[in-house]
C-alpha positions in Angstrom: 16.6 103.8 4.8 19.8 104.3 6.5 19.9 103.7 10.7 20.6 107.1 11.3 17.4 108.4 9.6 14.9 106.0 10.9 16.1 106.7 15.0 16.1 110.6 13.6 12.6 110.1 12.3 11.1 108.1 15.4 12.8 109.6 18.4 9.8 112.6 18.7 7.6 109.4 19.6 9.9 107.9 21.6 10.6 108.0 25.2 15.0 108.1 25.9 15.2 105.2 27.4 12.6 103.7 24.8 15.6 104.9 21.9 18.6 103.3 23.5 16.6 99.7 23.8 15.6 100.1 20.2 19.6 100.4 19.4 20.9 98.3 21.0 18.2 95.7 20.1 19.2 96.4 16.1 23.0 96.2 17.5 22.8 93.2 18.7 21.4 91.3 15.8 23.6 93.0 13.3 26.2 91.0 15.3 24.5 87.5 15.4 23.8 88.7 11.4 28.0 89.0 11.1 28.5 85.8 13.3 26.2 84.1 10.8 28.0 85.1 8.2 31.7 84.6 9.3 30.5 81.2 10.5 30.0 80.2 7.6 32.8 81.3 5.9 34.5 79.3 9.0 32.9 75.6 8.8 33.1 75.2 4.8 36.9 74.9 5.4 36.9 72.6 8.6 34.6 70.4 6.5 37.1 70.1 3.9 39.9 69.6 6.0 37.9 66.5 8.5 37.7 64.8 4.6 41.3 65.2 3.7 41.8 63.6 6.9 39.9 60.5 6.4 41.8 60.3 2.8 45.1 60.4 4.6 44.1 57.8 7.5 43.6 55.6 4.5 46.2 56.5 2.7 48.4 56.2 5.7 47.4 52.4 6.6 50.5 49.5 7.1 51.0 47.3 4.5 50.0 43.6 4.8 52.0 41.2 3.0 50.3 37.8 2.6 52.8 34.7 2.2 51.9 32.0 0.4 53.6 28.3 1.4 52.4 26.6 -2.3 50.2 22.9 -1.7 50.0 21.3 1.4 47.5 18.6 2.4 46.3 16.0 0.0 48.5 18.4 -2.5 52.2 17.6 -1.7 53.7 18.6 -5.1 56.7 18.1 -6.3 58.9 15.2 -4.9 61.7 13.6 -4.4 61.7 10.0 -2.7 59.8 11.3 0.9 60.7 14.9 0.2 57.2 16.5 -1.0 57.5 20.1 -2.2 54.3 21.2 0.5 57.0 21.1 3.1 59.8 23.1 2.6 57.2 26.0 0.9 55.2 26.1 4.1 59.1 25.6 6.2 60.8 28.9 4.1 57.0 30.5 4.7 57.2 30.0 8.7 60.8 31.9 8.2 59.3 34.0 6.2 56.5 35.3 8.7 59.1 35.5 11.5 61.1 38.1 10.1 58.1 40.1 8.8 56.6 39.9 12.5 60.2 41.0 14.0 59.6 43.8 11.8 56.7 44.4 12.5 55.4 43.7 8.7 51.6 43.2 9.1 50.6 39.3 7.4 49.2 36.8 6.7 50.0 32.7 5.8 46.5 31.2 3.5 47.9 27.5 5.5 50.1 27.4 8.6 50.0 23.6 8.5 49.4 20.7 6.3 46.4 21.5 5.5 45.0 21.8 1.2 44.0 25.5 0.4 42.2 25.8 -2.9 43.6 28.6 -5.3 40.2 30.4 -5.4 40.5 30.3 -1.2 44.1 31.6 -1.4 43.3 34.4 -3.8 40.2 34.8 -2.1 41.8 35.6 1.3 44.4 37.8 0.0 41.6 40.3 -2.0 39.1 40.2 1.2 41.8 41.2 3.3 43.2 44.3 0.9 46.2 42.8 0.8 49.4 44.7 -0.3 51.8 42.5 -1.5 50.8 38.7 -1.9 54.2 35.7 -2.2 53.3 32.5 -3.2 56.4 30.2 -2.4 56.6 26.9 -4.8 60.2 24.9 -5.9 60.3 23.7 -8.8 60.7 20.0 -10.6 61.4 18.8 -14.0 62.1 15.3 -15.9 65.7 16.2 -16.3 67.6 15.9 -13.0 69.9 18.5 -14.5 67.4 21.4 -14.5 68.4 23.6 -11.6 68.2 27.5 -10.2 65.5 29.9 -8.6 63.9 32.8 -10.5 60.7 34.6 -9.6 57.5 35.1 -11.7 55.1 36.9 -12.7 52.0 38.3 -14.0 52.8 40.2 -17.8 49.8 42.2 -17.5 50.2 43.7 -14.0 51.7 46.9 -15.1 54.6 46.6 -11.9 54.4 42.9 -12.2 58.3 43.0 -13.9 59.5 45.5 -12.1 58.6 43.8 -8.7 59.8 40.6 -9.7 62.9 42.1 -11.0 63.7 43.2 -7.4 62.6 39.7 -6.4 65.2 38.0 -8.5 67.7 40.9 -7.3 67.6 39.2 -3.5 66.8 35.4 -4.7 69.8 35.2 -6.7 72.4 36.0 -3.9 71.0 32.2 -2.6 73.8 30.1 -4.4 71.7 29.1 -6.9 72.2 29.5 -10.7 69.6 32.5 -12.0 67.0 31.4 -14.0 66.1 35.0 -13.7 62.1 36.1 -14.1 59.7 35.0 -16.5 56.0 35.7 -16.8 53.4 33.3 -16.4 50.3 34.6 -17.4 48.3 31.2 -16.9 49.1 31.3 -13.2 45.7 31.2 -11.1 47.0 33.4 -8.5 49.1 36.2 -10.1 45.7 36.6 -12.1 43.7 36.6 -9.5 44.7 38.5 -6.6 43.8 42.4 -7.0 47.5 43.5 -5.2 50.5 43.4 -7.1 51.4 39.4 -7.0 55.2 37.1 -7.5 55.4 33.0 -7.4 58.7 32.7 -6.5 60.0 28.9 -7.9 63.1 27.9 -5.2 65.1 25.4 -6.9 64.7 22.4 -8.7 63.2 19.4 -6.1 64.8 16.8 -9.0 68.0 18.1 -8.8 69.9 16.3 -6.2 72.5 19.8 -5.0 69.3 21.9 -4.9 67.5 19.3 -2.8 70.2 19.8 -1.0 69.8 22.7 -0.2 66.3 23.2 -0.1 66.1 20.8 2.7 68.9 22.6 5.1 67.3 24.6 7.9 70.1 26.7 7.5 69.7 27.1 3.9 65.5 28.0 4.6 66.5 31.1 7.3 68.7 32.5 4.0 66.2 32.3 1.3 63.6 33.5 3.9 65.8 36.8 4.7 66.3 37.2 1.8 62.3 37.1 0.5 61.6 39.9 3.0 64.5 42.3 1.7 62.6 42.1 -1.7 59.1 42.6 -0.1 60.8 45.3 1.7 62.1 46.8 -1.3 58.8 46.4 -3.0 56.7 47.5 -1.0 59.2 51.0 -0.3 59.2 51.0 -4.4 55.4 50.9 -4.7 54.5 53.3 -2.1 57.1 55.4 -3.4 55.7 55.6 -6.9 52.1 55.7 -5.8 52.7 59.6 -3.9 54.3 60.0 -6.8 51.2 59.4 -8.7 48.8 60.9 -6.2 50.8 63.6 -5.8 50.7 64.9 -9.7 46.9 64.4 -9.1 
């Protein structure tokens, strides 16, 4: 029944004051009903915006880089006389850490002193911290002392492993060592058991006297760290751009 007809029907039975009160009550009820409908229309988009904001915060989290100095403690790695791989990899890694800190790039070392860390624990740390990139630093060695140079190894089962390795090797080949390019290594534990993009760098041969002379130089170690960080920065930028473009296509 329409409001005007209802009022017309009831008006003979109601006083003027009662009629006015009824009109006010009906008006308030109608306004409240419209308010509920309107409010529901607004609440849904707001909840959607909140969810989107949370997703954006996750996507915008700063990158975390894990630097893994090879060997350590009772595991000296390759050696030449009194010089061990574990000492050189740690020295270079500490320089990398220093530069990353200066650039405000979050990072963690799997070891910061001469302690033994299992391969399982290295990968576990990176996975638990949900790191963005894992870089393991090593030195090479071979029975032929003529073997020399620098190379980057990667997991061939990773869809971006090769491209990341190419970026890193493009920086390392400027160190003045022979460029051994990139090498797929599907069986390396830390490359296969880390859930994020990962690389293992073989910087020079301890078994080669010319490479060893460079590796034990503090100036070379700093130069090496600079190039590693340049590679890290480009990899992070490249991967972030690719991830953003992929997300926008969904």
